[in-house]
N, C-alpha and C positions, 0 to 999 in steps of 0.2 A: 314386597309392598303390603301394606294393610288393605284389606277390603275397602273400597271407596266408601266414604260415609256421606250421609246427606245431613248437612249441619245448618241449622238457623241461628242467626245472631241477632237479637233485638237491640237496636240503639235508637235513641230519641231523635237524633239528627245528625249532620256531618259538620255541626259547629265544632270549634275547637274544644277539645277535652281530653284529658290524658287517658281516661277509661276507653274513650271512643277510638282514640289513636292506636292503642294497644289492640283493640278488638279488630281495627282494619288491617292491622299489621299481620296479626295471626291469619286473619281471613285470606289475605292475600297469598301467604305460604301454603294454606291448606288448599286453595283453589289450585295452585300452581302443581301441587302434589298430586291433582287428579280428583279431589274430593268435590262433591256437589254442595257449594256454600251459597247461601242466600242472606243478605243482610236485610232485615226486616226494620224499615225506617218508620219513626212516627210521623216525621215530617221531612219534605225532600229539600228545602230551602237550606241555606247556610252559607257562611263565607267560604267554607272549604270545598263547595260543590264542584268546582271546576278541576281541582287537585285531587279529588277524590280517586282511590285506586279503581282499576276497572274490574269491577265484581258485579254479581248479580243483585239488584235491588229491588226490593218489593215493598210497595206502599199503597195506601188507599187514598185516591185523589179526594182533596177537598178544598173547597174556597174559603173555608173558616180557618182563622188562626187556632191552633191547638197548644200553643206555647203556655197558656195559663192552666191548661188541664191536661198537660202531656202523659201523665201516668195512665189515667183512664183511657186516653186515646191509644196509647202503646198496648194497653190491654186488649181493647178492641182490634187493633190491627194484628198483634201476634195470634190471638185466638182465631180470627178469620184465615191466617195463613197457615196455622196448624191443621185446622179442619180440612183446608183445601189440598194442601201439600204433603201432610204427614211425614215430616223429616225424622231420621233416626235419633238425632240429639238436639237439643237447644242449649246453646252455650250463653250464659249469662255474664257478661263481662265486668260486672262489678256490684257492690251491695245494694246500690240504689235500685237495682232492677229485681231486688228479691220480692219485691211486692207484686211485680209483674208475674213472676214464678208462681206465687202463692194463688194468683187469681187463676192461672191455667190449671193448677191443681184442682180448684174449686170447680171449674167449668168443665174440665175434661175427665176428671177422675181417674179410673183405671187406663183410660186411653191417652194419657199424658205420655208425651215421649221421654225419654232419658234427659235429665236436667243436671247441668255441670255450672257451679257458680264459682267464679274467681273473686275470691276477697280482695277489694280493692281499697278498703279504708280501714281505720283502726275499729276494732270490736270493743276495747275498753275505752269508754268516753267519759274522762273526767270533766270536760267541758260542759256536760249536761248537768241539770239539778238532780238530787236523788229521786224525786218521784220520776222524772224522766228516765234516769238510768234503770230504775225498776221496770218500767215499761218496756225500755230497749232490751233488757236482759230477757225478757219473756219472749219477745219478738225473735232473739238470736236462738233461743232454745226451739221455737218453731222451725226455725230455717234449719236446724240440725235434724229435723225429721223430714224437712221438705225435698231436699237435694240427693240425688244419686251420689255425687261427688261433689266435694268442696276442696278448692285448690287455694292453699296459702302461698305466700310469696316468699316465705323463709321459714327455718325452723322454730324460731321464737312465736312466729304468727300461727303455725301449726299447732303448737301447744295451746296458745290462746284460743283458736278455733275450737279446738276439743274441750278445753274448760268451760268456754261460755257458751257454746252452741250444743254440748252435751252429745257431740257426734261420735258414732263409732270409729274405732282406730282406722278400720278399711276405708271410710268415707273420705278422710282428709289426706290429701297429699300435697307435696311441696315441690312448685315449679317456679323457679326464679322469673321476677316480672320481666315479661318480654319487652324490653324498652329499645334496643337498638338493634338494627339490621346489621350482618357482616359488612356490608359496603360502607354503611355510616360509620361503624365502629372503626373500620379501617381509617376513614378520613378524620375522625377525631383524635386516634392515636398519633396522627402525624402532626397535630398543632405543636408548633415549637413554644414552649413557656419560657418567659423572661421574667427576671426578678421585678418585682413592683418598684415604682419611683419611690424614693425617701421621703417625697413631699406629699404625695397623694395616691390613695389606693382608689381602684375601679372596682365598686362591688356591683354585682349583678344579682337580681331576683326576677323570678319568672312564675307566672301562674295566673289563674283567673282571680280578679279583684273582688272577693267574697269574703265574708267574715271569717271563714274556716282558716284562710291563710294569713290573717292578722297582720296585714300590711300596716295597720295603724300603729301597732307596736314596734314594726320595724322602723317606721317613720321616726317614731318618739326617740328609739335607741340610736338611730344614725344622727338625729339633731344632738344628742347628747354626747356622742362619741367623735363626730367628724371634724376633721381639719379644714383649713380654708380649700385645700386642694383635692380633698377627696369627693368622689362622685358616685352616685347610686342610681343605676338603671334598672327600671321596672318594665319588664316584658310581659305584657298580657293586658286584658281588659275585663270589663264586667261592671255590675252595678253599683260597686263602691267607689268607681273612679272619681266623679266628682267631689264626694266627701274627702277622698285621700288627697285629692289636689288642693282642697281647700286647706286641709290639715297641713301639708308641706308649706303652704303660705303662712299659717299662723305660726309654725314653729321656726320660720325664718331660713328654710332650706330650700326653697322652691328653686332657687338658680343652681343647685347642686343635685336636684334630683330630675331624671329624665323619664316620663312617663312615655313609653314608646307604642303603648297599645298592643293589638294583636300582630304578631310576626309570624311571617311564612316559615320561617326557620330560625332556630335560637343558636344554630352553630356560628354564625360570625360573632354573635354577642359573646359566646363562650371564648372564642379567639381573643377578642379584645380586653375580656375582663381579668381582673386579678384574682377575684375570689367569688364564689357563689354564696349567696345568703338565703336561708329558708326559715321563715318565722312561723310556720303553721301551728295552729292548735292541736290538730290530729291528722294523720295521713295513713295510708296503707304502707306503700313502699314508694317514695316519691321518685318519679322517673327522671326529673330534672336534676336530682342529685346524682343518679347513674350517669347521665349525660355529662355532668360537670366532672365527675370522676374520670370519664373516659377522655376528656380533654385535658386531664392533668391538673385540674383547678383544685385548691384547697376549698373545703366547705365549712361554713358556719350554719349549723342546723339547731332547731329546737329538738328536744327528745320527744317526738310527737308520734312515735309508733315504736313497737316492740322490736322492730327490725333495725332502728337507727343506729344503735351503738355496734351492730355487725356490720353495717354499711360504711359508717364514718369511724375511723380509728383516731381517738383523741391524741392530739400532738402529732400525729403521723400523717393523716390525710385530712384533717379538719378538727373541729371543735364542736362539741355537743353541749347544748345548755338547757336549762329548765325552760318549758314553754310559758309563754305570757308575762314573763319578767322582764321589763325594759332594761334594768341595770345589768342583769346578766348577760342579755343581748350585746348592750352596748361595751361591757367588758370583752366580749368575744369579738366585737368588731376592733377594738384596739390590739387584741392579742393576734389577730391576723396579720398585722403589720410585722410582727417579729417571728411569726411561725416559720419555720423551715420544713416545708412539706416534702412529701415523697411522691413525685407524680407517677414513678413507676409502679409503686404499690397500688396507688389509687386506679390506676388503669387496668392492673390485673384484677382488681375487684369489680370493675365495670364490666369486663369481659364475660363475666359469669351471666350477664342479663341480655342474652343475645336472641333475638327473635326465631331465627331458624331452628336452633336446637329445643326451644320451648315449644314450638309448633309441633315437632316430632313426638315430644313427650305427651303433650296433650292428645295427640291422635291414639297414642298407645293407651292413654288413660281411658278415652272415650270408647276404644274397642273393648277394654277390659269391663267397662261399666255395660256395655251392650251383652256380652257374655254372661256377666253375673246375673243381669236381669232375666236372660234366657234361662240360665240353670234354675233361678228362683221359680220362674213360671213353670218350669216342667216338673219341679218338686211339688208345687201346689197342685198342678194337674194329677200327679201320682197321688198325693194324699186325699185328694177328693175323689179318686176312683176307688181307693180302699175304702173310704168311708161310705160311699155309695154301695159297695159290695157288703158291707158289713151290715148296713141298714136293710138290704134285700134279704140277707139271711134271717135277720130277726122277723122280717115280714113273713117269710115262709114258715 
């Protein structure tokens, strides 16, 4: 067994979110393996508080709401924790936490613990305007110098990270996105798939109702393609829900679209659906697609990340279309009706994304990062000693 590590994981809250769920899943495995894991929370509230895994949580009590300024508050919380506890490694579970890591580097300097970043979202952002992409590119190159290790979720994403972040080859590793525990994977693999009705498809979409997910485009495509018996279930909640519900009424499909809100588990919906649809503008490697493949569902997805075409095989496990195009997505919805998917191949793809295997690989990676930092520190001390002896000789 590896030497036990002291690991800190900053997350804003226990509210639903793919990045946070993956972080808590890894933390649970690391803690069970004997490592000292602390989740540093920006705020303690959230709808998932009661169902959160039994882990060590650390936060700074406050009577004020920090939701509107959660990043500065997260910087304050993590800095306070690092000064007090001095862990070996800080694991940043997604790109959105990179600004927090940069603040730690500024505040702690050479005393900053080893920092590992999991890339959770696309780095190549066509949805941004050219000036924003230019600034974002500069920020990515800063991150390439910021982290001891950067974890990509697939080989194409590793190449993207090296190219855009200008990271050294040894900095960037590939570890499949840890979406499914062995227990849950086993349950999803046992779902029996039945051919959809000839009269109507049951489409399922899931995710936070935010602009990135482009549910408005999905609704327009569904309105263009849907037959009278087709149904669309949207599992998830977020600030765009009122606007999307209004749009469904305006498109005349409100009776065919079911906004379920936040669901405790998507698994029953995966069992009931005929296909999963993903309309995002950009993603890292969407966990919901992995979950659908494990359940043997065909997937219609936008080409929203460099990993998508290796995740979903066209005409075998699903269909991939260009992002943001209503006509292309509507054509994909129609094509799903006659697609003959390969559930066994879909499930074999999903099995790669297991939490327990990924957790072990992360520990190996963190241990190697610490050994590398120790070697570099020893070399710097040796070079400093040589330089000091040389200056003493010149003085004599």
